[in-house]
Every structure is written in C-alpha cells, then in structure tokens.
PQR file of N, CA, C, O and H, with PARSE charges and radii, in Angstrom:
ATOM      1  N   UNK A   1      87.291 249.523 147.015 -0.4000 1.5000
ATOM      2  CA  UNK A   1      87.124 249.151 148.404 -0.0000 2.0000
ATOM      3  C   UNK A   1      88.474 248.859 149.028  0.5500 1.7000
ATOM      4  O   UNK A   1      89.209 247.992 148.555 -0.5500 1.4000
ATOM      5  N   UNK A   2      88.800 249.577 150.081 -0.4000 1.5000
ATOM      6  CA  UNK A   2      90.088 249.419 150.735 -0.0000 2.0000
ATOM      7  C   UNK A   2      90.077 248.253 151.729  0.5500 1.7000
ATOM      8  O   UNK A   2      91.135 247.708 152.042 -0.5500 1.4000
ATOM      9  H   UNK A   2      88.203 250.282 150.465  0.4000 1.0000
ATOM     10  N   UNK A   3      88.911 247.865 152.224 -0.4000 1.5000
ATOM     11  CA  UNK A   3      88.816 246.858 153.267 -0.0000 2.0000
ATOM     12  C   UNK A   3      89.236 245.457 152.851  0.5500 1.7000
ATOM     13  O   UNK A   3      89.712 244.686 153.684 -0.5500 1.4000
ATOM     14  H   UNK A   3      88.051 248.308 151.970  0.4000 1.0000
ATOM     15  N   UNK A   4      89.068 245.112 151.580 -0.4000 1.5000
ATOM     16  CA  UNK A   4      89.404 243.752 151.158 -0.0000 2.0000
ATOM     17  C   UNK A   4      90.688 243.713 150.330  0.5500 1.7000
ATOM     18  O   UNK A   4      90.949 242.732 149.633 -0.5500 1.4000
ATOM     19  H   UNK A   4      88.680 245.738 150.903  0.4000 1.0000
ATOM     20  N   UNK A   5      91.481 244.766 150.404 -0.4000 1.5000
ATOM     21  CA  UNK A   5      92.736 244.821 149.642 -0.0000 2.0000
ATOM     22  C   UNK A   5      93.693 243.701 150.064  0.5500 1.7000
ATOM     23  O   UNK A   5      94.422 243.163 149.231 -0.5500 1.4000
ATOM     24  H   UNK A   5      91.269 245.563 150.970  0.4000 1.0000
ATOM     25  N   UNK A   6      93.692 243.354 151.339 -0.4000 1.5000
ATOM     26  CA  UNK A   6      94.615 242.340 151.842 -0.0000 2.0000
ATOM     27  C   UNK A   6      94.205 240.923 151.450  0.5500 1.7000
ATOM     28  O   UNK A   6      94.970 239.982 151.661 -0.5500 1.4000
ATOM     29  H   UNK A   6      93.100 243.791 152.015  0.4000 1.0000
ATOM     30  N   UNK A   7      93.009 240.757 150.883 -0.4000 1.5000
ATOM     31  CA  UNK A   7      92.547 239.432 150.475 -0.0000 2.0000
ATOM     32  C   UNK A   7      93.100 238.995 149.119  0.5500 1.7000
ATOM     33  O   UNK A   7      92.908 237.850 148.711 -0.5500 1.4000
ATOM     34  H   UNK A   7      92.388 241.522 150.713  0.4000 1.0000
ATOM     35  N   UNK A   8      93.780 239.896 148.425 -0.4000 1.5000
ATOM     36  CA  UNK A   8      94.385 239.488 147.160 -0.0000 2.0000
ATOM     37  C   UNK A   8      95.370 238.354 147.443  0.5500 1.7000
ATOM     38  O   UNK A   8      96.058 238.389 148.463 -0.5500 1.4000
ATOM     39  H   UNK A   8      93.936 240.827 148.756  0.4000 1.0000
ATOM     40  N   UNK A   9      95.454 237.354 146.569 -0.4000 1.5000
ATOM     41  CA  UNK A   9      96.332 236.206 146.834 -0.0000 2.0000
ATOM     42  C   UNK A   9      97.788 236.592 147.053  0.5500 1.7000
ATOM     43  O   UNK A   9      98.442 236.042 147.940 -0.5500 1.4000
ATOM     44  H   UNK A   9      94.894 237.327 145.740  0.4000 1.0000
ATOM     45  N   UNK A  10      98.304 237.517 146.272 -0.4000 1.5000
ATOM     46  CA  UNK A  10      99.706 237.903 146.425 -0.0000 2.0000
ATOM     47  C   UNK A  10      99.955 238.560 147.778  0.5500 1.7000
ATOM     48  O   UNK A  10     100.953 238.260 148.433 -0.5500 1.4000
ATOM     49  H   UNK A  10      97.774 237.964 145.551  0.4000 1.0000
ATOM     50  N   UNK A  11      99.078 239.439 148.197 -0.4000 1.5000
ATOM     51  CA  UNK A  11      99.228 240.114 149.489 -0.0000 2.0000
ATOM     52  C   UNK A  11      99.055 239.125 150.641  0.5500 1.7000
ATOM     53  O   UNK A  11      99.794 239.171 151.625 -0.5500 1.4000
ATOM     54  H   UNK A  11      98.267 239.683 147.665  0.4000 1.0000
ATOM     55  N   UNK A  12      98.079 238.237 150.509 -0.4000 1.5000
ATOM     56  CA  UNK A  12      97.819 237.261 151.570 -0.0000 2.0000
ATOM     57  C   UNK A  12      98.993 236.302 151.730  0.5500 1.7000
ATOM     58  O   UNK A  12      99.455 236.062 152.845 -0.5500 1.4000
ATOM     59  H   UNK A  12      97.479 238.201 149.710  0.4000 1.0000
ATOM     60  N   UNK A  13      99.477 235.754 150.619 -0.4000 1.5000
ATOM     61  CA  UNK A  13     100.610 234.822 150.692 -0.0000 2.0000
ATOM     62  C   UNK A  13     101.882 235.523 151.145  0.5500 1.7000
ATOM     63  O   UNK A  13     102.686 234.940 151.872 -0.5500 1.4000
ATOM     64  H   UNK A  13      99.103 235.949 149.712  0.4000 1.0000
ATOM     65  N   UNK A  14     102.069 236.766 150.723 -0.4000 1.5000
ATOM     66  CA  UNK A  14     103.225 237.537 151.189 -0.0000 2.0000
ATOM     67  C   UNK A  14     103.180 237.750 152.689  0.5500 1.7000
ATOM     68  O   UNK A  14     104.205 237.655 153.364 -0.5500 1.4000
ATOM     69  H   UNK A  14     101.416 237.239 150.133  0.4000 1.0000
ATOM     70  N   UNK A  15     101.999 238.036 153.212 -0.4000 1.5000
ATOM     71  CA  UNK A  15     101.849 238.225 154.661 -0.0000 2.0000
ATOM     72  C   UNK A  15     102.153 236.934 155.414  0.5500 1.7000
ATOM     73  O   UNK A  15     102.830 236.953 156.441 -0.5500 1.4000
ATOM     74  H   UNK A  15     101.167 238.113 152.664  0.4000 1.0000
ATOM     75  N   UNK A  16     101.656 235.830 154.907 -0.4000 1.5000
ATOM     76  CA  UNK A  16     101.922 234.534 155.546 -0.0000 2.0000
ATOM     77  C   UNK A  16     103.416 234.221 155.507  0.5500 1.7000
ATOM     78  O   UNK A  16     103.977 233.761 156.501 -0.5500 1.4000
ATOM     79  H   UNK A  16     101.106 235.814 154.072  0.4000 1.0000
ATOM     80  N   UNK A  17     104.054 234.463 154.382 -0.4000 1.5000
ATOM     81  CA  UNK A  17     105.489 234.190 154.246 -0.0000 2.0000
ATOM     82  C   UNK A  17     106.297 235.041 155.216  0.5500 1.7000
ATOM     83  O   UNK A  17     107.186 234.526 155.894 -0.5500 1.4000
ATOM     84  H   UNK A  17     103.597 234.837 153.574  0.4000 1.0000
ATOM     85  N   UNK A  18     106.000 236.342 155.292 -0.4000 1.5000
ATOM     86  CA  UNK A  18     106.730 237.213 156.216 -0.0000 2.0000
ATOM     87  C   UNK A  18     106.467 236.838 157.663  0.5500 1.7000
ATOM     88  O   UNK A  18     107.367 236.941 158.497 -0.5500 1.4000
ATOM     89  H   UNK A  18     105.278 236.760 154.741  0.4000 1.0000
ATOM     90  N   UNK A  19     105.252 236.404 157.980 -0.4000 1.5000
ATOM     91  CA  UNK A  19     104.961 235.970 159.343 -0.0000 2.0000
ATOM     92  C   UNK A  19     105.781 234.734 159.698  0.5500 1.7000
ATOM     93  O   UNK A  19     106.331 234.650 160.796 -0.5500 1.4000
ATOM     94  H   UNK A  19     104.521 236.321 157.303  0.4000 1.0000
ATOM     95  N   UNK A  20     105.866 233.779 158.783 -0.4000 1.5000
ATOM     96  CA  UNK A  20     106.673 232.574 159.032 -0.0000 2.0000
ATOM     97  C   UNK A  20     108.153 232.914 159.180  0.5500 1.7000
ATOM     98  O   UNK A  20     108.831 232.380 160.057 -0.5500 1.4000
ATOM     99  H   UNK A  20     105.419 233.848 157.891  0.4000 1.0000
ATOM    100  N   UNK A  21     108.649 233.798 158.325 -0.4000 1.5000
ATOM    101  CA  UNK A  21     110.050 234.222 158.429 -0.0000 2.0000
ATOM    102  C   UNK A  21     110.295 234.891 159.780  0.5500 1.7000
ATOM    103  O   UNK A  21     111.312 234.639 160.425 -0.5500 1.4000
ATOM    104  H   UNK A  21     108.098 234.231 157.613  0.4000 1.0000
ATOM    105  N   UNK A  22     109.366 235.740 160.204 -0.4000 1.5000
ATOM    106  CA  UNK A  22     109.501 236.410 161.490 -0.0000 2.0000
ATOM    107  C   UNK A  22     109.522 235.439 162.656  0.5500 1.7000
ATOM    108  O   UNK A  22     110.318 235.598 163.582 -0.5500 1.4000
ATOM    109  H   UNK A  22     108.540 235.945 159.680  0.4000 1.0000
ATOM    110  N   UNK A  23     108.655 234.433 162.621 -0.4000 1.5000
ATOM    111  CA  UNK A  23     108.614 233.441 163.697 -0.0000 2.0000
ATOM    112  C   UNK A  23     109.908 232.629 163.734  0.5500 1.7000
ATOM    113  O   UNK A  23     110.430 232.344 164.811 -0.5500 1.4000
ATOM    114  H   UNK A  23     108.008 234.304 161.869  0.4000 1.0000
ATOM    115  N   UNK A  24     110.424 232.257 162.565 -0.4000 1.5000
ATOM    116  CA  UNK A  24     111.673 231.485 162.514 -0.0000 2.0000
ATOM    117  C   UNK A  24     112.840 232.315 163.049  0.5500 1.7000
ATOM    118  O   UNK A  24     113.658 231.807 163.816 -0.5500 1.4000
ATOM    119  H   UNK A  24     110.000 232.489 161.690  0.4000 1.0000
ATOM    120  N   UNK A  25     112.925 233.576 162.656 -0.4000 1.5000
ATOM    121  CA  UNK A  25     113.998 234.441 163.151 -0.0000 2.0000
ATOM    122  C   UNK A  25     113.881 234.632 164.653  0.5500 1.7000
ATOM    123  O   UNK A  25     114.884 234.592 165.365 -0.5500 1.4000
ATOM    124  H   UNK A  25     112.262 233.989 162.033  0.4000 1.0000
ATOM    125  N   UNK A  26     112.664 234.840 165.138 -0.4000 1.5000
ATOM    126  CA  UNK A  26     112.453 234.979 166.577 -0.0000 2.0000
ATOM    127  C   UNK A  26     112.894 233.723 167.316  0.5500 1.7000
ATOM    128  O   UNK A  26     113.581 233.808 168.334 -0.5500 1.4000
ATOM    129  H   UNK A  26     111.850 234.873 164.560  0.4000 1.0000
ATOM    130  N   UNK A  27     112.504 232.571 166.812 -0.4000 1.5000
ATOM    131  CA  UNK A  27     112.863 231.306 167.455 -0.0000 2.0000
ATOM    132  C   UNK A  27     114.383 231.113 167.472  0.5500 1.7000
ATOM    133  O   UNK A  27     114.946 230.696 168.484 -0.5500 1.4000
ATOM    134  H   UNK A  27     111.946 232.502 165.985  0.4000 1.0000
ATOM    135  N   UNK A  28     115.041 231.416 166.356 -0.4000 1.5000
ATOM    136  CA  UNK A  28     116.502 231.290 166.300 -0.0000 2.0000
ATOM    137  C   UNK A  28     117.189 232.223 167.296  0.5500 1.7000
ATOM    138  O   UNK A  28     118.159 231.832 167.944 -0.5500 1.4000
ATOM    139  H   UNK A  28     114.584 231.755 165.534  0.4000 1.0000
ATOM    140  N   UNK A  29     116.694 233.445 167.419 -0.4000 1.5000
ATOM    141  CA  UNK A  29     117.260 234.381 168.396 -0.0000 2.0000
ATOM    142  C   UNK A  29     117.067 233.878 169.817  0.5500 1.7000
ATOM    143  O   UNK A  29     117.976 233.984 170.640 -0.5500 1.4000
ATOM    144  H   UNK A  29     115.906 233.763 166.892  0.4000 1.0000
ATOM    145  N   UNK A  30     115.906 233.337 170.113 -0.4000 1.5000
ATOM    146  CA  UNK A  30     115.654 232.812 171.456 -0.0000 2.0000
ATOM    147  C   UNK A  30     116.588 231.638 171.759  0.5500 1.7000
ATOM    148  O   UNK A  30     117.145 231.553 172.853 -0.5500 1.4000
ATOM    149  H   UNK A  30     115.167 233.251 169.445  0.4000 1.0000
ATOM    150  N   UNK A  31     116.759 230.739 170.797 -0.4000 1.5000
ATOM    151  CA  UNK A  31     117.655 229.592 170.996 -0.0000 2.0000
ATOM    152  C   UNK A  31     119.092 230.071 171.190  0.5500 1.7000
ATOM    153  O   UNK A  31     119.809 229.551 172.046 -0.5500 1.4000
ATOM    154  H   UNK A  31     116.307 230.808 169.907  0.4000 1.0000
ATOM    155  N   UNK A  32     119.513 231.051 170.406 -0.4000 1.5000
ATOM    156  CA  UNK A  32     120.863 231.593 170.540 -0.0000 2.0000
ATOM    157  C   UNK A  32     121.084 232.209 171.921  0.5500 1.7000
ATOM    158  O   UNK A  32     122.116 231.979 172.551 -0.5500 1.4000
ATOM    159  H   UNK A  32     118.931 231.474 169.711  0.4000 1.0000
ATOM    160  N   UNK A  33     120.121 232.985 172.381 -0.4000 1.5000
ATOM    161  CA  UNK A  33     120.249 233.593 173.706 -0.0000 2.0000
ATOM    162  C   UNK A  33     120.206 232.524 174.793  0.5500 1.7000
ATOM    163  O   UNK A  33     120.899 232.644 175.803 -0.5500 1.4000
ATOM    164  H   UNK A  33     119.283 233.172 171.869  0.4000 1.0000
ATOM    165  N   UNK A  34     119.408 231.492 174.602 -0.4000 1.5000
ATOM    166  CA  UNK A  34     119.358 230.393 175.561 -0.0000 2.0000
ATOM    167  C   UNK A  34     120.708 229.687 175.642  0.5500 1.7000
ATOM    168  O   UNK A  34     121.128 229.268 176.721 -0.5500 1.4000
ATOM    169  H   UNK A  34     118.845 231.394 173.782  0.4000 1.0000
ATOM    170  N   UNK A  35     121.389 229.554 174.504 -0.4000 1.5000
ATOM    171  CA  UNK A  35     122.687 228.868 174.485 -0.0000 2.0000
ATOM    172  C   UNK A  35     123.794 229.699 175.124  0.5500 1.7000
ATOM    173  O   UNK A  35     124.704 229.139 175.736 -0.5500 1.4000
ATOM    174  H   UNK A  35     121.048 229.894 173.627  0.4000 1.0000
ATOM    175  N   UNK A  36     123.733 231.045 174.990 -0.4000 1.5000
ATOM    176  CA  UNK A  36     124.833 231.860 175.519 -0.0000 2.0000
ATOM    177  C   UNK A  36     124.645 232.230 176.986  0.5500 1.7000
ATOM    178  O   UNK A  36     125.572 232.751 177.607 -0.5500 1.4000
ATOM    179  H   UNK A  36     122.994 231.500 174.493  0.4000 1.0000
ATOM    180  N   UNK A  37     123.472 231.976 177.553 -0.4000 1.5000
ATOM    181  CA  UNK A  37     123.280 232.222 178.982 -0.0000 2.0000
ATOM    182  C   UNK A  37     123.764 231.006 179.768  0.5500 1.7000
ATOM    183  O   UNK A  37     123.741 229.885 179.262 -0.5500 1.4000
ATOM    184  H   UNK A  37     122.719 231.553 177.049  0.4000 1.0000
ATOM    185  N   UNK A  38     124.204 231.234 181.014 -0.4000 1.5000
ATOM    186  CA  UNK A  38     124.778 230.118 181.783 -0.0000 2.0000
ATOM    187  C   UNK A  38     123.779 229.040 182.210  0.5500 1.7000
ATOM    188  O   UNK A  38     124.180 227.906 182.471 -0.5500 1.4000
ATOM    189  H   UNK A  38     124.222 232.145 181.426  0.4000 1.0000
ATOM    190  N   UNK A  39     122.505 229.366 182.286 -0.4000 1.5000
ATOM    191  CA  UNK A  39     121.505 228.394 182.729 -0.0000 2.0000
ATOM    192  C   UNK A  39     120.542 228.084 181.594  0.5500 1.7000
ATOM    193  O   UNK A  39     120.424 228.847 180.635 -0.5500 1.4000
ATOM    194  H   UNK A  39     122.179 230.288 182.075  0.4000 1.0000
ATOM    195  N   UNK A  40     119.851 226.947 181.717 -0.4000 1.5000
ATOM    196  CA  UNK A  40     118.801 226.584 180.768 -0.0000 2.0000
ATOM    197  C   UNK A  40     117.573 227.429 181.096  0.5500 1.7000
ATOM    198  O   UNK A  40     116.930 227.229 182.127 -0.5500 1.4000
ATOM    199  H   UNK A  40     119.947 226.327 182.496  0.4000 1.0000
ATOM    200  N   UNK A  41     117.255 228.373 180.213 -0.4000 1.5000
ATOM    201  CA  UNK A  41     116.168 229.311 180.491 -0.0000 2.0000
ATOM    202  C   UNK A  41     114.840 228.605 180.700  0.5500 1.7000
ATOM    203  O   UNK A  41     114.101 228.929 181.629 -0.5500 1.4000
ATOM    204  H   UNK A  41     117.777 228.535 179.376  0.4000 1.0000
ATOM    205  N   UNK A  42     114.534 227.644 179.842 -0.4000 1.5000
ATOM    206  CA  UNK A  42     113.246 226.972 179.923 -0.0000 2.0000
ATOM    207  C   UNK A  42     113.085 226.233 181.254  0.5500 1.7000
ATOM    208  O   UNK A  42     112.046 226.338 181.906 -0.5500 1.4000
ATOM    209  H   UNK A  42     115.134 227.380 179.087  0.4000 1.0000
ATOM    210  N   UNK A  43     114.112 225.491 181.649 -0.4000 1.5000
ATOM    211  CA  UNK A  43     114.038 224.748 182.911 -0.0000 2.0000
ATOM    212  C   UNK A  43     113.961 225.704 184.097  0.5500 1.7000
ATOM    213  O   UNK A  43     113.236 225.453 185.060 -0.5500 1.4000
ATOM    214  H   UNK A  43     114.956 225.406 181.120  0.4000 1.0000
ATOM    215  N   UNK A  44     114.701 226.783 184.022 -0.4000 1.5000
ATOM    216  CA  UNK A  44     114.707 227.754 185.117 -0.0000 2.0000
ATOM    217  C   UNK A  44     113.338 228.423 185.273  0.5500 1.7000
ATOM    218  O   UNK A  44     112.879 228.644 186.393 -0.5500 1.4000
ATOM    219  H   UNK A  44     115.290 226.987 183.240  0.4000 1.0000
ATOM    220  N   UNK A  45     112.700 228.738 184.170 -0.4000 1.5000
ATOM    221  CA  UNK A  45     111.408 229.429 184.226 -0.0000 2.0000
ATOM    222  C   UNK A  45     110.279 228.457 184.549  0.5500 1.7000
ATOM    223  O   UNK A  45     109.450 228.740 185.414 -0.5500 1.4000
ATOM    224  H   UNK A  45     113.074 228.558 183.260  0.4000 1.0000
ATOM    225  N   UNK A  46     110.237 227.316 183.865 -0.4000 1.5000
ATOM    226  CA  UNK A  46     109.098 226.399 184.010 -0.0000 2.0000
ATOM    227  C   UNK A  46     109.223 225.524 185.252  0.5500 1.7000
ATOM    228  O   UNK A  46     108.273 225.407 186.025 -0.5500 1.4000
ATOM    229  H   UNK A  46     110.910 227.086 183.162  0.4000 1.0000
ATOM    230  N   UNK A  47     110.373 224.917 185.446 -0.4000 1.5000
ATOM    231  CA  UNK A  47     110.507 223.962 186.547 -0.0000 2.0000
ATOM    232  C   UNK A  47     110.741 224.647 187.891  0.5500 1.7000
ATOM    233  O   UNK A  47     110.160 224.251 188.901 -0.5500 1.4000
ATOM    234  H   UNK A  47     111.145 225.012 184.818  0.4000 1.0000
ATOM    235  N   UNK A  48     111.589 225.674 187.904 -0.4000 1.5000
ATOM    236  CA  UNK A  48     111.918 226.336 189.166 -0.0000 2.0000
ATOM    237  C   UNK A  48     111.036 227.556 189.445  0.5500 1.7000
ATOM    238  O   UNK A  48     111.174 228.201 190.485 -0.5500 1.4000
ATOM    239  H   UNK A  48     112.061 225.997 187.083  0.4000 1.0000
ATOM    240  N   UNK A  49     110.128 227.868 188.511 -0.4000 1.5000
ATOM    241  CA  UNK A  49     109.197 228.984 188.679 -0.0000 2.0000
ATOM    242  C   UNK A  49     109.910 230.306 188.981  0.5500 1.7000
ATOM    243  O   UNK A  49     109.474 231.063 189.848 -0.5500 1.4000
ATOM    244  H   UNK A  49     110.016 227.344 187.667  0.4000 1.0000
ATOM    245  N   UNK A  50     111.000 230.578 188.269 -0.4000 1.5000
ATOM    246  CA  UNK A  50     111.767 231.806 188.463 -0.0000 2.0000
ATOM    247  C   UNK A  50     111.046 232.945 187.733  0.5500 1.7000
ATOM    248  O   UNK A  50     111.205 233.119 186.525 -0.5500 1.4000
ATOM    249  H   UNK A  50     111.354 229.963 187.565  0.4000 1.0000
ATOM    250  N   UNK A  51     110.258 233.710 188.479 -0.4000 1.5000
ATOM    251  CA  UNK A  51     109.439 234.770 187.878 -0.0000 2.0000
ATOM    252  C   UNK A  51     110.282 235.940 187.397  0.5500 1.7000
ATOM    253  O   UNK A  51     109.958 236.556 186.381 -0.5500 1.4000
ATOM    254  H   UNK A  51     110.129 233.568 189.461  0.4000 1.0000
ATOM    255  N   UNK A  52     111.347 236.254 188.103 -0.4000 1.5000
ATOM    256  CA  UNK A  52     112.203 237.368 187.683 -0.0000 2.0000
ATOM    257  C   UNK A  52     112.833 237.072 186.324  0.5500 1.7000
ATOM    258  O   UNK A  52     112.863 237.937 185.449 -0.5500 1.4000
ATOM    259  H   UNK A  52     111.610 235.754 188.928  0.4000 1.0000
ATOM    260  N   UNK A  53     113.326 235.874 186.152 -0.4000 1.5000
ATOM    261  CA  UNK A  53     113.900 235.493 184.865 -0.0000 2.0000
ATOM    262  C   UNK A  53     112.817 235.451 183.792  0.5500 1.7000
ATOM    263  O   UNK A  53     113.077 235.792 182.638 -0.5500 1.4000
ATOM    264  H   UNK A  53     113.302 235.171 186.863  0.4000 1.0000
ATOM    265  N   UNK A  54     111.626 235.041 184.154 -0.4000 1.5000
ATOM    266  CA  UNK A  54     110.510 235.042 183.207 -0.0000 2.0000
ATOM    267  C   UNK A  54     110.202 236.438 182.700  0.5500 1.7000
ATOM    268  O   UNK A  54     109.910 236.624 181.519 -0.5500 1.4000
ATOM    269  H   UNK A  54     111.415 234.764 185.092  0.4000 1.0000
ATOM    270  N   UNK A  55     110.265 237.425 183.591 -0.4000 1.5000
ATOM    271  CA  UNK A  55     110.024 238.819 183.181 -0.0000 2.0000
ATOM    272  C   UNK A  55     111.137 239.309 182.255  0.5500 1.7000
ATOM    273  O   UNK A  55     110.868 240.008 181.278 -0.5500 1.4000
ATOM    274  H   UNK A  55     110.501 237.274 184.551  0.4000 1.0000
ATOM    275  N   UNK A  56     112.379 238.947 182.557 -0.4000 1.5000
ATOM    276  CA  UNK A  56     113.496 239.358 181.708 -0.0000 2.0000
ATOM    277  C   UNK A  56     113.381 238.708 180.328  0.5500 1.7000
ATOM    278  O   UNK A  56     113.600 239.368 179.312 -0.5500 1.4000
ATOM    279  H   UNK A  56     112.598 238.379 183.351  0.4000 1.0000
ATOM    280  N   UNK A  57     113.044 237.437 180.289 -0.4000 1.5000
ATOM    281  CA  UNK A  57     112.888 236.743 179.007 -0.0000 2.0000
ATOM    282  C   UNK A  57     111.693 237.303 178.233  0.5500 1.7000
ATOM    283  O   UNK A  57     111.756 237.408 177.008 -0.5500 1.4000
ATOM    284  H   UNK A  57     112.866 236.902 181.114  0.4000 1.0000
ATOM    285  N   UNK A  58     110.617 237.663 178.915 -0.4000 1.5000
ATOM    286  CA  UNK A  58     109.470 238.267 178.246 -0.0000 2.0000
ATOM    287  C   UNK A  58     109.860 239.603 177.613  0.5500 1.7000
ATOM    288  O   UNK A  58     109.469 239.895 176.483 -0.5500 1.4000
ATOM    289  H   UNK A  58     110.566 237.578 179.910  0.4000 1.0000
ATOM    290  N   UNK A  59     110.622 240.404 178.334 -0.4000 1.5000
ATOM    291  CA  UNK A  59     111.090 241.684 177.780 -0.0000 2.0000
ATOM    292  C   UNK A  59     112.009 241.446 176.586  0.5500 1.7000
ATOM    293  O   UNK A  59     111.940 242.171 175.593 -0.5500 1.4000
ATOM    294  H   UNK A  59     110.940 240.167 179.252  0.4000 1.0000
ATOM    295  N   UNK A  60     112.865 240.437 176.680 -0.4000 1.5000
ATOM    296  CA  UNK A  60     113.753 240.097 175.573 -0.0000 2.0000
ATOM    297  C   UNK A  60     112.936 239.651 174.358  0.5500 1.7000
ATOM    298  O   UNK A  60     113.248 240.027 173.228 -0.5500 1.4000
ATOM    299  H   UNK A  60     112.921 239.848 177.486  0.4000 1.0000
ATOM    300  N   UNK A  61     111.907 238.861 174.587 -0.4000 1.5000
ATOM    301  CA  UNK A  61     111.056 238.402 173.486 -0.0000 2.0000
ATOM    302  C   UNK A  61     110.348 239.569 172.811  0.5500 1.7000
ATOM    303  O   UNK A  61     110.247 239.606 171.585 -0.5500 1.4000
ATOM    304  H   UNK A  61     111.655 238.556 175.505  0.4000 1.0000
ATOM    305  N   UNK A  62     109.859 240.514 173.595 -0.4000 1.5000
ATOM    306  CA  UNK A  62     109.228 241.697 173.014 -0.0000 2.0000
ATOM    307  C   UNK A  62     110.225 242.504 172.197  0.5500 1.7000
ATOM    308  O   UNK A  62     109.901 242.983 171.111 -0.5500 1.4000
ATOM    309  H   UNK A  62     109.941 240.483 174.591  0.4000 1.0000
ATOM    310  N   UNK A  63     111.436 242.653 172.717 -0.4000 1.5000
ATOM    311  CA  UNK A  63     112.466 243.393 171.991 -0.0000 2.0000
ATOM    312  C   UNK A  63     112.814 242.734 170.668  0.5500 1.7000
ATOM    313  O   UNK A  63     112.901 243.405 169.639 -0.5500 1.4000
ATOM    314  H   UNK A  63     111.700 242.263 173.599  0.4000 1.0000
ATOM    315  N   UNK A  64     113.011 241.429 170.691 -0.4000 1.5000
ATOM    316  CA  UNK A  64     113.321 240.700 169.453 -0.0000 2.0000
ATOM    317  C   UNK A  64     112.156 240.812 168.475  0.5500 1.7000
ATOM    318  O   UNK A  64     112.366 240.991 167.275 -0.5500 1.4000
ATOM    319  H   UNK A  64     112.939 240.884 171.526  0.4000 1.0000
ATOM    320  N   UNK A  65     110.930 240.706 168.982 -0.4000 1.5000
ATOM    321  CA  UNK A  65     109.754 240.798 168.116 -0.0000 2.0000
ATOM    322  C   UNK A  65     109.656 242.166 167.445  0.5500 1.7000
ATOM    323  O   UNK A  65     109.331 242.257 166.262 -0.5500 1.4000
ATOM    324  H   UNK A  65     110.760 240.560 169.956  0.4000 1.0000
ATOM    325  N   UNK A  66     109.934 243.215 168.191 -0.4000 1.5000
ATOM    326  CA  UNK A  66     109.893 244.563 167.618 -0.0000 2.0000
ATOM    327  C   UNK A  66     110.959 244.735 166.547  0.5500 1.7000
ATOM    328  O   UNK A  66     110.701 245.331 165.501 -0.5500 1.4000
ATOM    329  H   UNK A  66     110.199 243.140 169.152  0.4000 1.0000
ATOM    330  N   UNK A  67     112.157 244.215 166.803 -0.4000 1.5000
ATOM    331  CA  UNK A  67     113.245 244.321 165.824 -0.0000 2.0000
ATOM    332  C   UNK A  67     112.904 243.547 164.557  0.5500 1.7000
ATOM    333  O   UNK A  67     113.108 244.047 163.451 -0.5500 1.4000
ATOM    334  H   UNK A  67     112.367 243.731 167.652  0.4000 1.0000
ATOM    335  N   UNK A  68     112.383 242.327 164.712 -0.4000 1.5000
ATOM    336  CA  UNK A  68     112.019 241.507 163.533 -0.0000 2.0000
ATOM    337  C   UNK A  68     110.890 242.172 162.761  0.5500 1.7000
ATOM    338  O   UNK A  68     110.925 242.208 161.531 -0.5500 1.4000
ATOM    339  H   UNK A  68     112.217 241.921 165.611  0.4000 1.0000
ATOM    340  N   UNK A  69     109.891 242.699 163.460 -0.4000 1.5000
ATOM    341  CA  UNK A  69     108.776 243.360 162.771 -0.0000 2.0000
ATOM    342  C   UNK A  69     109.249 244.599 162.019  0.5500 1.7000
ATOM    343  O   UNK A  69     108.800 244.857 160.903 -0.5500 1.4000
ATOM    344  H   UNK A  69     109.863 242.669 164.459  0.4000 1.0000
ATOM    345  N   UNK A  70     110.152 245.363 162.624 -0.4000 1.5000
ATOM    346  CA  UNK A  70     110.668 246.554 161.942 -0.0000 2.0000
ATOM    347  C   UNK A  70     111.508 246.164 160.721  0.5500 1.7000
ATOM    348  O   UNK A  70     111.460 246.838 159.691 -0.5500 1.4000
ATOM    349  H   UNK A  70     110.518 245.153 163.531  0.4000 1.0000
ATOM    350  N   UNK A  71     112.259 245.100 160.838 -0.4000 1.5000
ATOM    351  CA  UNK A  71     113.079 244.660 159.714 -0.0000 2.0000
ATOM    352  C   UNK A  71     112.216 244.154 158.555  0.5500 1.7000
ATOM    353  O   UNK A  71     112.538 244.386 157.389 -0.5500 1.4000
ATOM    354  H   UNK A  71     112.297 244.553 161.674  0.4000 1.0000
ATOM    355  N   UNK A  72     111.129 243.467 158.876 -0.4000 1.5000
ATOM    356  CA  UNK A  72     110.253 242.941 157.824 -0.0000 2.0000
ATOM    357  C   UNK A  72     109.426 244.064 157.211  0.5500 1.7000
ATOM    358  O   UNK A  72     109.175 244.066 156.005 -0.5500 1.4000
ATOM    359  H   UNK A  72     110.867 243.279 159.823  0.4000 1.0000
ATOM    360  N   UNK A  73     109.010 245.000 158.021 -0.4000 1.5000
ATOM    361  CA  UNK A  73     108.154 246.083 157.538 -0.0000 2.0000
ATOM    362  C   UNK A  73     108.926 246.946 156.580  0.5500 1.7000
ATOM    363  O   UNK A  73     108.387 247.919 156.054 -0.5500 1.4000
ATOM    364  H   UNK A  73     109.213 244.998 159.000  0.4000 1.0000
TER
END
C-alpha cells in the first residue's frame, strides 16, 4: 500500500524535522532582510497599513519559501 508509506516513524519524524528546519531558515532570512532594510518592516506593514510593502514582503516570503523547499527536497 502506497498511501500509508509516509506513516512510517522514520519518514514521519524526518518530515517533521525538515519542516522545522525550513521554518527556522525562513524566519532567519526574514529577520536578516528586516535588519538590512532601512525601515522596520513589521511596523510599516501592520501599524501604517503599507499595502505595497506588504505585497513586496509577501513575494519575498514566497521566494524564500521556494528556495528553502528546493534545498530541503
């Protein structure tokens, strides 16, 4: 049965470990980009409701996510 192959403990724990590694790498990249930009991204997006910057950060997040997923895969 191919459907329950991912339920093996080794495969399941490996998936969880890679997911955690991916989230940590993504978070570190976001913090790094936040530090090298001239403004505080979070305050600019949440407090000032800057939608254009929100779209740019969303695109950046998707790009980082794709790179991390490709590296882990």
